[in-house]
ROSE-4610 file (N, C-alpha, C; in Angstrom, 1 decimal, always signed):
// ROSE-4610
residu = [M/M/M/K/K/K/H/H/H/Q/Q/Q/L/L/L/L/L/L/I/I/I/I/I/I/I/I/I/L/L/L/L/L/L/T/T/T/T/T/T/L/L/L/L/L/L/S/S/S/C/C/C/T/T/T/A/A/A/A/A/A/P/P/P/D/D/D/D/D/D/K/K/K/P/P/P/V/V/V/P/P/P/M/M/M/L/L/L/A/A/A/F/F/F/N/N/N/A/A/A/G/G/G/M/M/M/I/I/I/S/S/S/K/K/K/K/K/K/L/L/L/Y/Y/Y/K/K/K/G/G/G/Q/Q/Q/I/I/I/Q/Q/Q/A/A/A/G/G/G/K/K/K/R/R/R/W/W/W/K/K/K/D/D/D/K/K/K/R/R/R/G/G/G/E/E/E/N/N/N/I/I/I/V/V/V/I/I/I/L/L/L/T/T/T/Q/Q/Q/T/T/T/G/G/G/V/V/V/Y/Y/Y/W/W/W/S/S/S/S/S/S/V/V/V/H/H/H/D/D/D/A/A/A/T/T/T/R/R/R/G/G/G/A/A/A/R/R/R/L/L/L/Y/Y/Y/A/A/A/Y/Y/Y/H/H/H/F/F/F/V/V/V/K/K/K/T/T/T/A/A/A/D/D/D/N/N/N/S/S/S/F/F/F/T/T/T/E/E/E/V/V/V/W/W/W/K/K/K/I/I/I/S/S/S/E/E/E/V/V/V/V/V/V/N/N/N/E/E/E/C/C/C/A/A/A/W/W/W/D/D/D/V/V/V/R/R/R/C/C/C/N/N/N/F/F/F/F/F/F/N/N/N/N/N/N/S/S/S/L/L/L/T/T/T/V/V/V/T/T/T/D/D/D/L/L/L/D/D/D/G/G/G/D/D/D/D/D/D/I/I/I/A/A/A/E/E/E/V/V/V/G/G/G/F/F/F/A/A/A/L/L/L/A/A/A/K/K/K/G/G/G/C/C/C/R/R/R/S/S/S/E/E/E/P/P/P/G/G/G/P/P/P/D/D/D/E/E/E/K/K/K/K/K/K/L/L/L/V/V/V/F/F/F/Y/Y/Y/E/E/E/G/G/G/K/K/K/E/E/E/L/L/L/Y/Y/Y/L/L/L/I/I/I/K/K/K/G/G/G/T/T/T/T/T/T/T/T/T/V/V/V/V/V/V/K/K/K/G/G/G/S/S/S/Q/Q/Q/Q/Q/Q/L/L/L/G/G/G/G/G/G/E/E/E/K/K/K/E/E/E/V/V/V/E/E/E/K/K/K/K/K/K/F/F/F/D/D/D/D/D/D/A/A/A/P/P/P/E/E/E/A/A/A/F/F/F/R/R/R/E/E/E/F/F/F/A/A/A/N/N/N/K/K/K/Q/Q/Q/W/W/W/N/N/N/K/K/K/F/F/F/G/G/G/V/V/V/A/A/A/H/H/H/T/T/T/A/A/A/K/K/K]
num = [1/1/1/2/2/2/3/3/3/4/4/4/5/5/5/6/6/6/7/7/7/8/8/8/9/9/9/10/10/10/11/11/11/12/12/12/13/13/13/14/14/14/15/15/15/16/16/16/17/17/17/18/18/18/19/19/19/20/20/20/21/21/21/22/22/22/23/23/23/24/24/24/25/25/25/26/26/26/27/27/27/28/28/28/29/29/29/30/30/30/31/31/31/32/32/32/33/33/33/34/34/34/35/35/35/36/36/36/37/37/37/38/38/38/39/39/39/40/40/40/41/41/41/42/42/42/43/43/43/44/44/44/45/45/45/46/46/46/47/47/47/48/48/48/49/49/49/50/50/50/51/51/51/52/52/52/53/53/53/54/54/54/55/55/55/56/56/56/57/57/57/58/58/58/59/59/59/60/60/60/61/61/61/62/62/62/63/63/63/64/64/64/65/65/65/66/66/66/67/67/67/68/68/68/69/69/69/70/70/70/71/71/71/72/72/72/73/73/73/74/74/74/75/75/75/76/76/76/77/77/77/78/78/78/79/79/79/80/80/80/81/81/81/82/82/82/83/83/83/84/84/84/85/85/85/86/86/86/87/87/87/88/88/88/89/89/89/90/90/90/91/91/91/92/92/92/93/93/93/94/94/94/95/95/95/96/96/96/97/97/97/98/98/98/99/99/99/100/100/100/101/101/101/102/102/102/103/103/103/104/104/104/105/105/105/106/106/106/107/107/107/108/108/108/109/109/109/110/110/110/111/111/111/112/112/112/113/113/113/114/114/114/115/115/115/116/116/116/117/117/117/118/118/118/119/119/119/120/120/120/121/121/121/122/122/122/123/123/123/124/124/124/125/125/125/126/126/126/127/127/127/128/128/128/129/129/129/130/130/130/131/131/131/132/132/132/133/133/133/134/134/134/135/135/135/136/136/136/137/137/137/138/138/138/139/139/139/140/140/140/141/141/141/142/142/142/143/143/143/144/144/144/145/145/145/146/146/146/147/147/147/148/148/148/149/149/149/150/150/150/151/151/151/152/152/152/153/153/153/154/154/154/155/155/155/156/156/156/157/157/157/158/158/158/159/159/159/160/160/160/161/161/161/162/162/162/163/163/163/164/164/164/165/165/165/166/166/166/167/167/167/168/168/168/169/169/169/170/170/170/171/171/171/172/172/172/173/173/173/174/174/174/175/175/175/176/176/176/177/177/177/178/178/178/179/179/179/180/180/180/181/181/181/182/182/182/183/183/183/184/184/184/185/185/185/186/186/186/187/187/187/188/188/188/189/189/189/190/190/190/191/191/191/192/192/192/193/193/193/194/194/194/195/195/195/196/196/196/197/197/197/198/198/198/199/199/199/200/200/200/201/201/201/202/202/202/203/203/203/204/204/204/205/205/205/206/206/206/207/207/207/208/208/208/209/209/209/210/210/210/211/211/211]
x = [-38.9/-38.4/-39.6/-40.4/-41.6/-42.4/-42.7/-43.5/-42.8/-41.4/-40.7/-40.7/-40.6/-40.6/-42.0/-43.0/-44.4/-44.6/-44.1/-44.2/-43.5/-42.3/-41.5/-42.3/-42.9/-43.6/-44.8/-45.5/-46.7/-46.3/-45.2/-44.8/-44.4/-43.7/-43.2/-44.4/-45.5/-46.7/-47.4/-47.5/-48.2/-47.4/-46.1/-45.3/-45.4/-45.5/-45.6/-46.9/-48.0/-49.3/-49.5/-48.7/-48.8/-47.7/-46.9/-45.8/-46.2/-47.3/-47.7/-48.2/-47.9/-48.3/-49.8/-50.3/-51.7/-52.0/-53.3/-53.8/-53.3/-52.6/-52.1/-52.6/-52.8/-53.3/-52.3/-52.8/-52.0/-52.0/-50.8/-50.7/-51.3/-52.5/-53.2/-52.8/-52.7/-52.4/-53.5/-53.6/-54.6/-54.5/-55.6/-55.6/-56.5/-56.0/-56.8/-56.4/-57.4/-57.2/-56.0/-55.7/-54.6/-53.2/-53.1/-51.8/-51.2/-52.1/-51.7/-52.0/-50.9/-51.0/-52.1/-52.9/-54.0/-53.4/-52.1/-51.5/-51.3/-51.4/-51.1/-52.4/-53.6/-54.8/-55.8/-56.8/-57.9/-59.2/-60.2/-61.5/-61.4/-62.5/-62.6/-62.4/-61.7/-61.4/-62.7/-63.1/-64.3/-63.9/-62.8/-62.3/-60.8/-60.2/-58.7/-58.3/-57.1/-56.6/-55.0/-54.4/-53.0/-52.5/-51.3/-50.8/-49.3/-48.7/-47.3/-47.2/-46.3/-45.9/-44.4/-43.8/-42.4/-41.9/-42.9/-42.5/-42.4/-42.9/-42.9/-44.3/-44.5/-45.8/-46.6/-47.8/-48.6/-49.9/-50.4/-51.7/-52.5/-53.7/-54.6/-55.8/-56.2/-57.4/-58.3/-59.6/-60.6/-61.2/-61.2/-61.7/-62.8/-63.7/-64.7/-64.9/-65.2/-65.5/-66.9/-67.8/-69.2/-69.7/-71.0/-71.5/-71.3/-70.8/-70.6/-71.2/-71.3/-71.8/-70.7/-71.0/-70.1/-70.3/-71.5/-71.9/-73.2/-73.1/-74.4/-75.2/-74.6/-75.3/-76.1/-75.5/-76.2/-76.9/-76.8/-77.5/-77.0/-75.7/-75.1/-74.2/-74.1/-73.3/-72.4/-71.4/-70.5/-70.0/-69.1/-68.5/-67.3/-66.4/-65.1/-64.8/-64.1/-63.6/-62.2/-61.4/-60.0/-59.7/-58.6/-58.1/-56.5/-55.9/-54.4/-53.8/-52.6/-51.8/-50.5/-50.1/-48.8/-48.0/-46.7/-45.7/-44.9/-44.6/-43.8/-42.4/-41.7/-40.3/-39.4/-38.1/-37.1/-37.2/-37.6/-37.7/-39.1/-39.9/-41.3/-42.3/-42.0/-43.0/-43.6/-44.6/-45.2/-45.0/-44.7/-44.6/-45.7/-46.2/-47.4/-47.0/-47.7/-47.5/-48.4/-49.6/-50.6/-51.7/-52.4/-53.6/-54.5/-55.8/-56.8/-57.9/-58.6/-59.7/-60.8/-62.0/-63.2/-64.0/-64.7/-65.5/-66.8/-67.8/-69.0/-69.1/-69.3/-69.2/-70.4/-70.8/-71.8/-73.1/-73.5/-74.8/-75.9/-77.0/-78.2/-79.2/-78.9/-79.8/-79.2/-79.5/-79.0/-77.6/-76.6/-75.2/-75.0/-74.3/-73.7/-72.3/-71.4/-70.0/-69.5/-69.5/-69.1/-68.6/-67.9/-67.4/-68.5/-68.6/-69.5/-69.0/-69.9/-69.5/-68.9/-67.9/-67.2/-66.7/-66.4/-65.8/-64.3/-63.7/-62.2/-61.6/-60.7/-60.1/-58.6/-57.9/-56.5/-56.2/-55.6/-55.4/-54.0/-53.7/-52.5/-52.8/-53.5/-54.1/-53.1/-52.0/-50.9/-49.8/-49.9/-48.9/-47.5/-47.3/-46.0/-45.5/-46.3/-46.0/-46.0/-46.8/-47.1/-48.7/-49.3/-50.7/-51.4/-52.6/-53.5/-54.5/-54.9/-55.9/-57.1/-58.3/-59.5/-60.6/-61.4/-62.6/-63.5/-64.8/-65.8/-66.4/-66.8/-67.3/-68.4/-69.2/-70.3/-70.4/-70.8/-70.9/-72.0/-72.7/-73.7/-74.3/-75.1/-75.9/-77.3/-78.3/-79.6/-80.8/-81.8/-83.0/-84.1/-83.9/-84.8/-84.0/-84.5/-83.8/-83.4/-82.1/-81.7/-80.2/-79.6/-78.2/-77.2/-76.2/-75.0/-73.8/-72.8/-71.5/-70.9/-70.3/-69.8/-68.4/-67.5/-66.1/-65.7/-64.9/-64.2/-62.7/-62.1/-60.6/-59.8/-58.8/-58.0/-56.5/-55.7/-54.3/-53.4/-52.3/-51.2/-50.0/-49.4/-48.3/-48.9/-48.2/-48.7/-49.5/-49.7/-50.4/-51.9/-52.6/-54.1/-54.9/-55.9/-56.9/-58.3/-59.1/-60.4/-61.5/-62.7/-63.9/-64.8/-65.4/-66.3/-67.6/-68.6/-70.0/-71.0/-72.1/-73.2/-73.8/-74.4/-75.1/-76.4/-77.1/-78.3/-79.5/-80.6/-81.8/-82.9/-83.5/-84.6/-86.0/-86.8/-88.2/-89.2/-89.7/-90.6/-89.9/-90.5/-89.9/-88.9/-88.7/-87.8/-86.4/-85.4/-84.0/-83.3/-82.8/-82.1/-80.6/-79.8/-78.3/-77.7/-76.7/-76.1/-75.0/-74.6/-73.5/-72.2/-71.3/-70.1/-69.0/-67.8/-66.7/-65.4/-64.9/-63.7/-62.5/-61.6/-60.4/-59.6/-59.1/-58.3/-57.0/-56.5/-55.3/-55.4/-56.7/-56.8/-56.4/-56.4/-56.0/-54.6/-53.7/-52.3/-52.0/-53.0/-52.8/-53.2/-52.8/-53.2/-54.7/-55.2/-56.6/-57.4/-56.7/-57.3/-57.7/-57.0/-57.3/-58.7/-58.9/-60.1/-61.3/-61.1/-62.1/-62.6/-61.6/-61.9/-62.6/-62.1/-62.6/-64.1/-64.4/-65.7/-66.7/-66.2/-67.0/-67.3/-66.3/-66.5/-67.5/-67.4/-68.3/-69.7/-70.0/-71.3/-71.9/-71.1/-71.6/-72.2/-71.9/-72.3/-73.0/-73.9/-74.5/-75.8/-76.6/-77.9/-79.0/-79.9/-80.9/-82.3/-83.3/-84.6/-85.5/-86.4/-87.3/-88.7/-89.6/-91.1/-91.4/-92.5/-92.9/-93.3]
y = [+52.8/+51.5/+50.5/+50.5/+49.5/+49.8/+51.1/+51.5/+51.1/+51.3/+51.0/+49.5/+48.7/+47.3/+46.8/+47.4/+47.0/+47.3/+48.5/+48.8/+47.8/+47.4/+46.4/+45.1/+44.7/+43.4/+43.5/+44.6/+44.8/+44.8/+45.5/+45.5/+44.1/+43.4/+42.0/+41.1/+41.3/+40.5/+40.8/+42.1/+42.5/+42.0/+42.1/+41.6/+40.1/+39.4/+37.9/+37.5/+38.3/+38.0/+38.2/+39.1/+39.5/+38.8/+38.0/+37.5/+36.3/+35.6/+34.5/+35.0/+34.3/+34.7/+34.7/+35.6/+35.7/+35.4/+35.2/+35.0/+36.2/+35.8/+36.8/+36.6/+37.7/+37.5/+36.7/+35.9/+35.2/+35.9/+36.2/+36.9/+36.0/+36.3/+35.6/+36.1/+35.2/+35.5/+35.1/+35.7/+35.3/+33.8/+33.1/+31.7/+31.5/+30.6/+30.1/+28.7/+27.9/+26.4/+26.1/+27.0/+26.7/+26.7/+27.1/+27.2/+25.8/+24.8/+23.4/+22.5/+21.7/+20.8/+19.7/+19.4/+18.4/+17.0/+16.8/+15.6/+15.3/+16.4/+16.4/+16.1/+16.1/+15.8/+15.1/+14.5/+13.9/+14.7/+14.5/+15.2/+16.6/+17.4/+18.8/+19.7/+20.8/+21.7/+22.4/+22.4/+23.0/+24.3/+24.3/+25.5/+25.5/+26.6/+26.6/+27.9/+27.9/+29.1/+29.0/+30.2/+30.4/+31.4/+31.1/+32.1/+31.9/+32.7/+32.6/+32.5/+31.6/+31.6/+31.2/+30.8/+30.6/+29.4/+28.6/+27.5/+27.9/+29.1/+29.6/+29.8/+29.6/+29.7/+28.4/+28.5/+27.3/+27.4/+26.2/+26.1/+24.9/+25.1/+24.0/+24.0/+22.8/+22.6/+21.6/+21.8/+20.8/+20.3/+19.0/+18.5/+17.4/+17.3/+16.2/+15.6/+14.3/+13.6/+13.8/+14.1/+14.0/+12.6/+12.3/+11.0/+10.2/+8.9/+8.1/+6.7/+5.9/+4.5/+3.6/+3.0/+2.0/+0.7/+0.3/-0.9/-0.6/-0.6/-0.5/-1.7/-2.9/-4.1/-4.1/-3.6/-3.6/-2.3/-1.4/-0.1/+0.7/+0.6/+1.3/+2.5/+3.5/+4.7/+5.0/+5.9/+6.3/+7.7/+8.2/+9.6/+9.6/+10.5/+10.7/+12.2/+12.5/+13.8/+13.8/+14.8/+14.9/+16.3/+16.4/+17.6/+17.5/+18.5/+18.5/+19.8/+19.7/+20.9/+20.7/+21.8/+21.8/+23.0/+22.9/+23.9/+24.1/+25.3/+25.6/+25.4/+24.7/+24.4/+25.5/+25.3/+26.3/+26.3/+25.2/+25.2/+25.6/+26.2/+26.6/+25.5/+24.3/+23.2/+23.1/+22.2/+22.1/+20.7/+20.6/+19.3/+19.1/+17.9/+17.6/+17.6/+18.3/+18.3/+17.2/+17.2/+16.2/+16.0/+14.9/+14.6/+13.8/+14.0/+13.1/+12.8/+11.7/+11.3/+10.7/+10.8/+10.2/+9.6/+8.5/+7.9/+7.3/+7.4/+6.6/+5.7/+4.4/+3.5/+2.5/+1.9/+0.9/+1.3/+2.5/+3.0/+2.9/+2.2/+2.0/+3.2/+4.1/+5.2/+6.5/+7.6/+8.9/+9.0/+9.5/+9.6/+11.1/+11.2/+12.5/+12.4/+13.2/+13.2/+14.5/+15.5/+16.9/+17.7/+18.8/+19.8/+20.8/+21.3/+22.4/+23.7/+24.4/+25.7/+26.6/+27.3/+28.3/+27.8/+26.5/+26.0/+26.0/+26.3/+26.2/+27.5/+27.3/+28.4/+28.3/+29.4/+29.4/+30.4/+30.0/+30.8/+30.6/+31.5/+31.3/+31.7/+30.8/+31.0/+31.1/+30.4/+30.4/+31.3/+32.0/+33.1/+32.6/+31.3/+30.8/+30.8/+31.5/+31.7/+30.4/+29.4/+28.2/+28.2/+28.4/+28.5/+27.1/+27.2/+26.1/+26.1/+24.9/+24.8/+24.0/+24.4/+23.7/+23.7/+22.7/+22.5/+21.5/+21.5/+20.6/+19.8/+18.6/+17.7/+16.8/+16.3/+15.4/+14.3/+13.1/+12.0/+11.0/+10.3/+9.4/+8.7/+7.7/+6.9/+6.7/+7.4/+7.3/+7.1/+6.4/+6.3/+7.3/+8.1/+9.2/+10.2/+11.4/+12.5/+12.0/+12.3/+12.0/+12.4/+12.2/+12.7/+11.9/+12.7/+12.1/+12.1/+11.4/+11.5/+12.9/+13.5/+14.8/+14.8/+15.6/+15.7/+17.2/+17.6/+18.9/+18.5/+18.9/+18.6/+19.8/+19.7/+20.8/+20.4/+21.1/+20.8/+21.9/+21.6/+22.6/+21.8/+22.3/+21.5/+20.1/+19.0/+17.7/+17.1/+17.9/+17.5/+17.6/+16.5/+16.4/+16.3/+17.2/+17.2/+17.0/+16.2/+15.9/+16.1/+16.6/+16.5/+15.6/+14.6/+13.6/+13.5/+13.2/+13.1/+13.0/+13.6/+13.6/+14.9/+15.1/+16.4/+16.3/+17.4/+17.5/+17.8/+17.0/+17.2/+17.5/+18.6/+19.1/+18.9/+18.1/+17.8/+18.3/+19.5/+20.1/+20.2/+19.6/+19.6/+18.5/+17.6/+16.5/+16.8/+16.4/+16.6/+15.2/+15.0/+13.7/+14.0/+13.1/+13.3/+14.3/+15.0/+16.0/+15.4/+14.1/+13.5/+14.3/+14.3/+15.0/+14.4/+14.2/+13.6/+14.4/+15.1/+15.9/+15.0/+14.9/+14.0/+14.5/+13.5/+13.9/+14.6/+14.5/+15.1/+16.7/+17.2/+18.6/+19.0/+18.1/+18.4/+18.9/+18.4/+18.8/+20.0/+20.5/+21.6/+22.9/+24.1/+25.3/+25.4/+26.0/+26.1/+26.8/+27.7/+28.4/+27.5/+26.4/+25.4/+24.8/+24.3/+23.7/+24.7/+25.9/+26.9/+27.2/+27.4/+27.7/+26.5/+25.3/+24.1/+23.9/+24.1/+24.0/+25.0/+26.2/+27.3/+26.9/+26.4/+26.0/+24.8/+23.9/+22.7/+23.2/+24.1/+24.6/+25.4/+25.8/+26.6/+25.8/+24.5/+23.7/+22.4/+22.0/+20.7/+20.6/+21.7/+21.7/+21.9/+21.0/+21.1/+21.0/+21.7/+21.7/+21.1/+20.2/+19.5/+19.7/+19.5/+19.5/+18.5/+18.7/+17.7/+16.4]
z = [+63.4/+62.8/+62.7/+63.6/+63.6/+62.3/+62.1/+60.9/+59.6/+59.6/+58.4/+58.1/+59.2/+59.1/+58.6/+59.1/+58.7/+57.2/+56.7/+55.3/+54.4/+54.9/+54.1/+54.0/+55.1/+55.1/+54.2/+54.3/+53.4/+51.9/+51.6/+50.2/+49.7/+50.6/+50.2/+50.0/+50.8/+50.7/+49.4/+49.1/+47.8/+46.6/+46.6/+45.5/+45.3/+46.4/+46.3/+45.8/+46.1/+45.6/+44.1/+43.5/+42.1/+41.3/+41.9/+41.2/+40.2/+40.5/+39.7/+38.4/+37.3/+35.9/+35.8/+35.0/+34.8/+33.3/+33.1/+31.7/+30.8/+29.7/+28.8/+27.4/+26.6/+25.3/+24.4/+23.5/+22.6/+21.2/+20.7/+19.4/+18.3/+17.8/+16.8/+15.4/+14.5/+13.1/+12.2/+11.0/+10.0/+9.6/+9.4/+9.1/+7.9/+6.9/+5.9/+5.6/+5.1/+5.0/+4.1/+3.1/+2.1/+2.8/+4.0/+4.6/+5.0/+5.1/+5.5/+4.3/+3.9/+2.9/+3.2/+2.2/+2.4/+2.6/+2.4/+2.7/+4.2/+5.0/+6.4/+7.2/+6.6/+7.4/+6.6/+7.3/+6.7/+7.0/+6.1/+6.3/+5.7/+5.9/+5.5/+6.7/+6.5/+7.6/+8.0/+9.2/+9.7/+10.5/+11.1/+11.9/+12.0/+12.2/+12.4/+13.0/+13.7/+14.2/+14.1/+14.0/+13.8/+14.8/+15.4/+16.5/+16.6/+17.4/+17.8/+19.3/+19.7/+21.1/+21.1/+22.3/+22.3/+21.5/+21.0/+20.1/+18.7/+18.4/+17.0/+16.5/+15.2/+14.6/+14.7/+15.1/+15.4/+14.5/+14.1/+13.5/+14.1/+14.5/+14.9/+13.9/+13.5/+12.6/+13.1/+13.0/+13.3/+11.9/+11.7/+10.4/+10.6/+9.6/+9.7/+8.3/+8.3/+7.1/+6.6/+7.5/+7.2/+7.3/+7.1/+7.2/+5.9/+6.1/+4.9/+5.2/+4.1/+4.3/+4.9/+6.0/+6.5/+5.8/+5.5/+4.8/+4.1/+2.8/+2.0/+2.2/+2.3/+2.4/+3.7/+4.8/+6.1/+6.4/+5.4/+5.6/+6.8/+7.1/+8.2/+7.7/+8.6/+8.2/+9.3/+9.0/+10.0/+9.7/+10.6/+10.4/+11.3/+10.9/+11.7/+11.8/+12.9/+13.0/+13.5/+13.2/+13.6/+14.1/+14.9/+15.3/+15.2/+14.7/+14.5/+15.0/+15.6/+16.0/+15.3/+14.5/+13.8/+14.3/+14.2/+14.5/+13.2/+12.8/+11.6/+11.9/+11.0/+11.2/+10.5/+10.6/+10.0/+8.5/+7.8/+6.4/+5.9/+6.8/+6.5/+6.2/+6.6/+6.6/+8.0/+8.1/+9.4/+10.0/+11.2/+11.9/+12.9/+13.0/+13.9/+15.4/+16.2/+17.6/+18.3/+17.9/+18.4/+17.4/+17.5/+16.7/+17.5/+17.4/+17.9/+16.9/+17.1/+16.2/+17.0/+16.4/+17.0/+15.9/+16.1/+15.1/+15.6/+14.7/+14.9/+13.7/+13.9/+12.8/+12.9/+11.7/+11.6/+12.4/+12.1/+12.8/+11.8/+12.3/+11.4/+11.7/+12.5/+12.8/+12.4/+13.2/+12.9/+13.5/+12.6/+13.0/+13.4/+14.6/+14.9/+15.3/+14.7/+15.0/+14.5/+15.4/+15.0/+16.1/+15.8/+16.8/+17.0/+18.2/+18.4/+17.8/+17.1/+16.5/+17.5/+17.1/+17.9/+19.3/+19.3/+20.6/+20.6/+19.4/+19.3/+20.0/+21.0/+21.7/+21.7/+21.8/+22.0/+23.1/+24.2/+25.4/+25.9/+26.9/+27.7/+29.1/+29.7/+31.0/+32.2/+32.0/+33.0/+32.7/+31.6/+31.2/+31.0/+30.5/+30.3/+28.9/+28.0/+26.6/+25.8/+26.4/+25.6/+25.6/+24.4/+24.3/+24.6/+25.2/+25.3/+24.2/+23.8/+22.8/+23.3/+23.1/+23.6/+22.6/+22.6/+21.8/+22.3/+21.9/+22.3/+21.2/+21.4/+20.4/+20.9/+20.0/+20.4/+19.3/+19.8/+18.8/+19.3/+18.4/+18.8/+17.7/+18.0/+17.0/+17.7/+17.2/+17.9/+17.0/+17.4/+16.7/+17.0/+18.0/+18.4/+19.2/+19.4/+20.1/+21.5/+21.8/+23.2/+23.3/+24.5/+24.7/+23.9/+23.5/+22.8/+23.7/+23.4/+24.1/+23.8/+24.8/+24.7/+25.4/+24.7/+25.3/+25.2/+26.2/+26.2/+26.2/+25.1/+24.9/+25.2/+26.0/+26.4/+26.4/+25.6/+25.5/+25.9/+26.6/+26.7/+26.2/+25.1/+24.5/+24.1/+24.6/+24.3/+25.5/+26.5/+27.7/+27.4/+27.5/+27.2/+28.5/+28.6/+29.7/+29.1/+29.8/+29.3/+30.3/+29.8/+30.5/+29.6/+30.2/+29.4/+30.0/+29.2/+29.7/+28.5/+28.7/+27.7/+27.5/+26.3/+26.1/+26.9/+27.0/+27.8/+26.8/+27.0/+26.2/+27.2/+27.0/+27.9/+27.1/+27.7/+27.1/+28.2/+28.0/+28.9/+30.3/+31.3/+32.6/+32.8/+31.9/+32.0/+31.4/+32.1/+31.5/+31.4/+30.2/+30.0/+29.7/+30.2/+30.0/+31.0/+30.5/+31.4/+32.3/+32.1/+32.9/+32.6/+33.6/+33.5/+34.4/+33.8/+34.6/+34.2/+35.2/+35.0/+35.3/+34.3/+34.5/+35.6/+36.5/+37.6/+37.3/+36.1/+35.7/+35.8/+35.8/+36.0/+37.4/+38.4/+39.8/+39.8/+38.9/+38.9/+38.0/+37.4/+36.4/+37.1/+36.6/+37.1/+37.3/+38.3/+38.6/+37.5/+36.8/+35.7/+34.5/+34.4/+33.3/+33.6/+34.8/+35.2/+35.1/+35.6/+35.6/+34.1/+33.3/+31.9/+31.2/+31.4/+30.8/+31.2/+32.5/+33.0/+32.3/+32.2/+31.6/+30.1/+29.4/+28.0/+27.9/+28.9/+28.9/+29.0/+29.8/+30.1/+28.9/+28.0/+26.9/+25.8/+25.7/+24.6/+25.0/+24.1/+24.3/+25.0/+25.0/+25.7/+24.6/+24.4/+23.4/+24.0/+23.5/+24.0/+22.9/+23.3/+22.3/+22.8/+21.9/+22.2/+23.2/+24.0/+25.0/+24.3]
């Protein structure tokens, strides 16, 4: 009896350890810019992804305006970027789930306002069949090489999580920037969210310049 009881306890323990949902693959679908009406977004599409989860068919797009003149008289320029998440409705149109925008305006120096290439991700880290969307961006107005503002954006549904700080510039043995602040909201999210977001943060925004 003692051996049987021990086996039951061990099996119960093992089952409880594996009961929590794990990272599961998201069924990705082919994407092209023509799937979304130009009336629904601003700027030019730089990246996009399309997938299915329990909400139905989803599309996320990252768009940029490029650099424009804020004031010709003052010789200042600006740039904007946007990110949109849409879900397909019963009538085959798309409704907006969330949108964000960032801007650099009235800059008399070099303007930066762009997404990092290949930073757009679609995951299901907590295995609840609601995909998470993540991407990284940088923006700044500088007269010489140096750190820019940097953000790692991470969404699950309409829940927004952020890591904010600056890019890193390495000049020989000197390192500039590299500040980082993880939003406290991550404390209440699955640990997998924070781990993944931190890994993505570390992938982007490090530049090396001459001494």
